[in-house]
N, C-alpha and C positions, 0 to 999 in steps of 0.2 A: 182369456189365460192368467194363469197363476203358475206363473214361472220362479220357485224358489230352491234353483237347484244349487250347489256350491256356496250352501251358506254356511255352513257347519249347524244345522238347526237341529236341537235334541228333538226329544219324542215327546214331548211335551207339548212345543210348540206346534207342532203338525197335528195330533188328535186335538187341538183344540180350533183349530179353523175349521170352521166351516166352506161345505164346498155350495155355493148359490144353485138354483138350476139352471140359470144361463150361461156356467162355465162352460168353456167345449175342452180347453187344455190344461190340465194337471200336472206339472213337472216337480217332483222333492227329487230327484236323482242325486245322487253324488252328497250325502249330508252325514248324522252320525242318529239316523233315526232305527230303532231299535227295540220296538214294543211290535203290536200286532195290525196291519190293517185294519184303520175303524170302519167299519162295517158302515159306518150312518155315512160315507163318502158316496156311496153307492144307492142311498135312502131319496135325495135331491136332486141328485145331480144327473137329471135325465137327459140333458145336451152333449155331454160329455164324451168326444170322439178320440181322444189322449192321453191316456195315465201311465206315468212314467214315474217309479218309486224306487227304479234301480240302482247297484251298487250304493243300498244302506244294508241294516242287518236286519230288517221285517223276520218277526219270527211268527212260529202259529199258521195255521189255514188259509188260504185265499177265501173271502168270503164269498158263502153261497148266493149273497143278492148282487152279488156283481153282475148276475142276469139279466137285473133291472134294464142295464147300461144298452138298449138297443141300437143306439147310433154309435159306439164305440169302436174305432178303426185299429188302432194299436195301442196294446196291453203291454207293458216293459215292465215286468217283475223281476228282471234278472240280477244275479249276484247279489243275493239277499241269504236268509235263513230260514225261508218258508217250508215245510213241512206238510206231508199227509196227500191223499189223491187231492187230484185237480176237479173244482168242484163241477158236476156233469149240468148245471145252469150256465156253465160259460158256453155252451152252443145256444143257447138264444139270444147273444149279442152279434144279430145275423148280417150285420156290416164290419165286421172282423177281417182285417188284410192279415196284420201282424202281432203274431203271440211270441215273445222273450221270457221263457222261464229258467233258462239256462244257469247253472252254477247256483243252486240252489237244493233241497233235502226232498221233493217232492219223490211219488211214488205210485204208481198205478200203470194204468194201461191209456197209452193216448190215443191208440189206433179206437177204443171201443169207445169213445166220444165221436159223434157225430158233429164235426165241426161246419157249419156253413158253408158254404161253396166257394163266398168272398173271401176265406184265408187261403194266402199266398205261402205262408213264412208260419212254420212253429219252430222253435227253437226251443230243445231241453236239455242240451248235453250238461253231462256231468253229476243229472240229476238220477235216480233210479226208476223212471220212467219206461216202460217198453213202447 
């Protein structure tokens, strides 16, 4: 578990932290992170079950390689400045239960994504997702 929530972290610190393959939970919520979500986070963290970077100021798109996280159950990206469409690879996260994307600038048709049957909650209010 890597829990660095509520620590006033800057973007430089978070983007330089490697995520080992053994890590199961990452929580960088409620900091001052304002760059893009590093796509290399999802390259090695094959055992990740919870990824929370909510309540920051991340910008840009959700990385396409998020689909490599087959064990992911909780994805919390809410209250950032993320934009663009949801990556189609998100549907490869076959163990997802909760996806929280609210209060971003995401767009597209969420119903066009064929989420796994495990998904119980998808939150996207205040986005332009339909």
